[in-house]
N, C-alpha and C positions, 0 to 999 in steps of 0.2 A: 504494500500500500504506500502511496505517496501522500504524505500529510503536510499541510501548511498550518503553522501556528501564527495567528495575528497577535504580535506583541511588540511594544515599543522598546523593550529592554530585554535583550537576550541573556543578561546576567542574573535576572531574577531567579530566586529559588524555584518558583512554580514552573517557569519556562524551562529551566534546566532539567528539572525532574521529569517533565513531560517528554522532553527530547530524549533523555536517557532511557525512559521506559519504552519509547517507540523503537529506538535503535536496538535495545536488548531483545526485542521481539522481531527483529529483522526488517523493520520498515524504514523507508526513506523519509526524513523529516526536514523541513526548512522553516526558519523563522522569518516572518515578513513584518516589517514596520508598516502599519496601515497608512501612515502619512507619506510613504514612498510608493504607494500603489496608485496608478493613474488609470482611469476608466474610460473606455470608448463605448458609447451607447448609440445604437441605431436600431430601427425596427427589425426584430428577429435575430439580432447579432450583438453579443456582448463580449468584451475582452478586457484584460488587465495587463498593463505593463508594470514591471517592477524594476526600478533603477534602469529604465530604458530597454529592458528585455521582455518580450512577451512571456506570460506565464501559461504553461500548457501541461496537460496530463496530471492535474492535481485531483486526487480522489476524494479527499476530505479536508475541511478547514475547521480548526478549533479557535474560536475567538477568545482572546484575553484582552479585552478592550477596556481601558481605563475611562473613568468618568469624564475626564477633560477632553477626550476625543470621541465622545459617544456618537455625535452626529456623523462625522466623516467615517469613523470606524464601522458603524453599522451600514453605511452606504457601500463601503468596500465589501463587507460581508454579504450584503444583498446582491452585489454584482457577481460574487462567486455563486450564490444560489441560482441566479439567472443563467449562469454558465453550466448549470447542472451538477455543481459540486455539492457533496453532502456536508452538512454541519449538524452536530448534536444540539446546538443552540442557535436557531434561526434569528435573523436580524430583528424581526418584530417581537420575538420573545425576549431578546435582550433589552429592547426599548420598553417593553411592559415591566420588566423587573427593575430597570433603572429609575423609573418614575414611581416614587413611593406612593403618591396619591392614587395613581392609576392601579398600581399593584394591589393596594388595600381594597379598592373598589371591586376589582375582579375577584379577589379571594373571598371577600365578604358576600358577594353575590352567589358564590358557590357553597356558602355555609361554613367556610373556614373561620374559626374563632381568632380574634386578634384584640389588642387593647382598643378600647373605645377611642375613636379618632374623629377630630373635627378639622374643618378647613374653611377658610373664607378669604375674600380678596378685597374687602371694603374697610379702610382704616377707621370709618365712623362706627363700625359695629363690633369693635374688639370685645366690649363687655358682653354682648349677646353671644359672640363666638365662645367665650369662656364659660358662659352659663350653660351652653349646650354640653359641655364636658363635665361640669360639676366642680366640686371642691378640689383645691390643689393638695399635693404637688402635681404639676403638669410637666410633661416631657415635650419639648419643642424641637422639631427636626427639620433641617433643610431637606427639600424634596429630593435632591440628588447628592447628598453627602455620603461619604464612605469612610470606613475605618473609624467610626465614632466622631469624625469631624462634623461640626454643625449640629451637635446634639446637646441640648441645654436642659438642665433640671431647674424648674422654678418652683420654690416651696411656698410662695404666697401669691395670691391673686394679683397684687400690685406688681410683683416681679414678672409674672406671666404677661401682664398688660404691657409693661415696659419693653420686654423682649419682642413681643409681637409687633408693637408699633415701630421699634427700631428696624426689624427685618422688613416691614412693609415700606419703611422709608428708603431702604436699599433696593426695593423692588425684588426681593428674594421670595422664592416659592417655598412654602414650608407647611408642615402639618403639626397639630397639637394632639397629644395623646394622654390618656390616664397613666399614672405611675403605679406599677404593680409592686407594692411593698414586699409581699411575701416571697418574691423572687430573690430578695436579699442580695442584690447586686450581681447575680449570676444569670447566665443564659445558656442555651444549648445551641451548638453548631452541628447540624445534621448534614452530612455530605451525601447528596443524592446522585447516583449514577444509574441511568436507565430507570428501572422500576423498583429500586431498592436503595436503602441507606447503607453505604459501604463502610462508613466510619462516623463516629459521633464523639464529641467532647463537650465537657462543661467548662465554660469560661467564667472566671470570678474576678470581680473588680478589686483593685488594690484599696487599701485603707484611705478613706477620704474621697473616693471616686465612685460614681454610680455606673460608669460605662465599663463594660467587661472586655472590650476589644483588646486583643493582645498588643496592638500598636499603642495602646494607652497604658501599658504596664500590667495588664491583666494576666492571670495565670490560667493554665488549661490542664485538664486531666481527662482521660478516657471515661466514658459514661455509658451505662447500659440504658437504652431507651425502652419505654413501655410500648406495647403494641399500638396504642393510640397515638403516641408521639411519632413513631415510625410511619404509620399510615398517614398522619397529617402532613409530615414532611414530604413524602412521596406525592401526595395529592396536590399540595401547594405548588410543587415544581411542575407537575403535569398541567395544572390549570393555566400556568403562564406559558407553557409550551417548551420548557427547558428539560433537556435530558441530562445535563450536568449542572448542578446547583448547590449552593450552600444555603440551607434554610435555617434561619435563626429563630428560636422559640424561647418563651418563658414558661416555667412551670408555675401555674397559678391554682387557686382554689377551685376554679371552674374548668380546669384542664389545660392542655397546651395552647398557648397563644402565639401565633406567628407574628414576629416582629418585622422580618425582612426576608426576601429571597434574592440571593446574590448570583448573578449570571457569570461572574468571573471570580469565584472564591479562591483565596490563597491556599496553597498546599502545605507550606512549611509548618504552620501551627498544628494542623490536623494530623499530618504524618508524624511529627515529633511526639505529639501527645498519645497517639494510638498505635504507632509502629505499623500502621496499615499502608500498603503500597497503593495509595489512592491514585497516583498518576498511572500506574499499571492498569487499574480498574477502568480508568477513563479510556485509555488506548484500546483495551480489549473490547469495551462497549462500542467504540467507533468502528473497529474492524468488523464486529458482528453486525452492526446496523448499516454500514456503508454498502450501497448497491454496487455491483460491478459496473465499471464504465468501459465502453469500447475504446480501444487504443487505436491511434493512427497507424496505418500500415506504412512501412518504410518503402520508399521507391526502389525498385530494382534497377541497377545500372548494367548496361550491356558492356561486356568486356571486349 
């Protein structure tokens, strides 16, 4: 199989782990910077040049698209799709997951439980927005934040109002959620590949912090999921159309609550905490799911 990985940084642990897993299994793999991909579009014909050279005979493409290049990165991924290249995470699925508001609407519509969430776009109605949510603490999140960035805990209504008004003044898109106290600063990262959770860890926030992200100094340990938690994670990824996803959940009194579905989940934390070859599971899923593509026949030359 010829695999392309869309990544801006070939030295990242996740990218290197995926490359190594593919090569151990005898596959050809190439890392492509999405911003160096140029697209040619015409009716019935789609092509990509990479650093001035046409890309051909790619069987599958795995997107590792950062939030800062979502728009162009997903356009490149869509171009591959239009060229008939398989991907476990289609461009529209990546866009659904990247937009927290849209993601929550889609999950809630299918009965996936999540923290009570409110959203509004009128600076004159901040008080009414917060009344929809109820008493603080409130968690305020930028709509496209990652790794815990842009997540704020407001413990008083006045604080929530100040943060909301400040974000509106910056024309930032955000959501406001209830704070789940019984989670005690911990969440679950469930790594979904295909139709199963291949690895899961519990992340715990450091003292004085409520965000459990490892990039924020959180710690991680392997965790056994309940059948309900595993089923929720797999279903959440499927609703968004993702075959590879990191589903973040909280354990609450009313059961598992989905916080976020990540279309480009990091591998270092989960592989270190669980000793599971997650990269290998991803590669094996792609190989099993990728339909065979016809190869170009080589021209015969007359001697």
